[in-house]
N, C-alpha and C positions, 0 to 999 in steps of 0.2 A: 393793351391788345396782345393777343396770343401770337407767338412766333409762327410765321408762315411755314418755315422748315419743319417745325414740330407737327403742325397739322398735316403736311405732306407725308411725313414719315410715319405718324402714329394714328391719325384719325381714320374712322371707318371710310372705306373707299366709296361707299354708296352715297355719301354726302358731299356736296360741293364744299370747297374751303370756305366760301362766303356763308354758307349755312352753319358750318361748324363755328366760325367766328361769332355769328349772331347768337347761336346757342350758348356759347361761353359768356358772351356779353350779358345776356338777360337771365341766365339760370346758373352760371358757374361762378368761379372765383379767380382772381388774379394770383392768389397764393396757393401753390401746389400742396402745402401742408395744412390748408384750412380744414377745420373740423367744425361743423355746425350741428348743434343738438337742439331739437324741438321736442317739448313734452307738454301735453295738455294745451296745445295751441300757442305755447309761449317759447321764445328763444332763450335757451340757457346760455348765459355769457360764459365763454371759455377763454382761458388764457391762450395766447398765440403759441402754437407748437413751434419749437425750434429745430426739432429733428424728426425724421420719420418714426423713430421708436416712441417718441413722446406723443405724436399724433395717434399711433397705434394704441398706446396706453389709454388715451381719451376714448378712442373708439370702443375698445374692449370694456371700458367702464360703463358705457351707456347703451351699447347695442343690446337689443332685447327688452330694454326698459324705456327707450325713447327713439325718436326718429333721428338717425345720425347720417349726415351728408359729408362727403370728404373730397378733397382735392380740387383740381381745376374745373371738373365737370359737376362737382357736388354730387358725386355718385352715391346712391344709397348704400351705405355699408351694411353688411349683414344679409343682403338678398342672396338667397341660395346657401347661406351658411347655417349649419345646425347648431353651432356653438360659437361664442365669441373667440374662443381659442383658435378657430379656423381662419380668422382675419389675418391678413399678411401686410407687411409694410408697402408692398407694391401698389396698394390702394391709393397711396399718396405719391407714388413715383410718377412724374409728369407724363411720360409716354404711355405707361401702363394704364394710368387713370384716363387719359384721353382716348386710348384704344377701347377700354371697357365702357366708358361713359358715352362715347359717340356711337358705339355699336348698339347700346341699349336705347339711346335716343332715336337712332335710325329705325329700330324695331317699332318704337312708339309712333314715329311718323308714319310707318307703313300701316299700323293698326288704325290710326286716325284717318289716313288717306283712304283706306278700304271702307271705313264707315261712311265717308263722304261719297263713296261710289267711284273712287279713283278718277276724279275730275282732271282734265288737262288744262283748264283755264288758269291763266296767271292770276286772275282776280280772286280766285278761291284760296290760293296758297297762303296768304297772310293769315287767314282764319284757321287753316289747317295747322300752320306753325304755332299760332297762339294756343290752340287747343292741345297740341302736343306738349308745349311748354307747361301748360296747366296740368296735364296728365303727369309730366315729369315731376313737377313739384308736389302734387298730391298723391301720386301713385295710382290714381284711378281714372278711368275713362268709361263713361256709360255704365257705371256700377261694377266694372271689372278691374282687377289688379293688373296694371300694365306691365309690371316688372315680372310677374309670373305667367303672364298670358303667352299663348303660343304665337310665334312669329307668323304673320300671313305668308302664304306661299309666294315665292318670287321676291325680287328686290324692288325697292322703291324706284320708280322710273326716274328719268332725268328731272332733278329738282327744278322747279319752275322759276322762282325768283326769291330774293331775300326780302322778307317783310320790312316795311318802313319802321324805323326805330320808335316812332310815336305810338305804335300798337302794343309795345311791351314796356316793362319796367325793370329796372335793375335793383329794385329795393329788396329782392329776395322773397317778396310776398307773391302768392299765386296771382297770375294774370287772369282776370275773368274774361271769358269769351266776349267778343264784341257784340253789342246788341244794336240792331238798327231800328229806328223809330220812323213812323210814317211822317211825311213832311207836312201833311195837312190834317187837322183834327177830324174833318168829315170823312177821311179815308180810313180811319181806325175801324177795326173789326167789331169792337164792343164799345158801346157808349152808355153812360149812366147819366140820367137826368138828376141833377142836384138842385134844381131850381126851387124845390119845395122845402129845402132845409132852411130854417130861419136862423139868423144870427142872434145869439142871446148874450 
């Protein structure tokens, strides 16, 4: 679990500490020097970085050629950088990474919340959170790049609640948005008659 004092000091003020904790739990890392590299839908196994300079070396080697995520928040390295030489060691400094990562995640939450019509119901927040986590992991929401998208006007209102842990996964894989199914087959919108298909 991430230190509460670090959250208080470094995390984006528009996010409640419980939201930051949940964000790190489901999408981040406990290792501030963590560097994850994904290429062609596969995770490239990386040796554990022992120093910020070593982590920076790994980042510079792969940025522009693969998806590189770093630090506590698994911040996407290279967003906004024109060249790998622009990457700095503060990407893996815990406070700086938490500041940048939570600010970016707060923007994504605002984008997703706006798409949902800025609902106030607590029941909707777990879905918004899951969609924001999915957008954080994939970089996309409704066909748009969330990392380069314009921040919606205004700040995210009072965060409603922390989603239950069973709605997310800590595996590092994208969390698919929840799908609700009708409880009774006769309530389904589309039905197909399969009675004429013979078993052979």
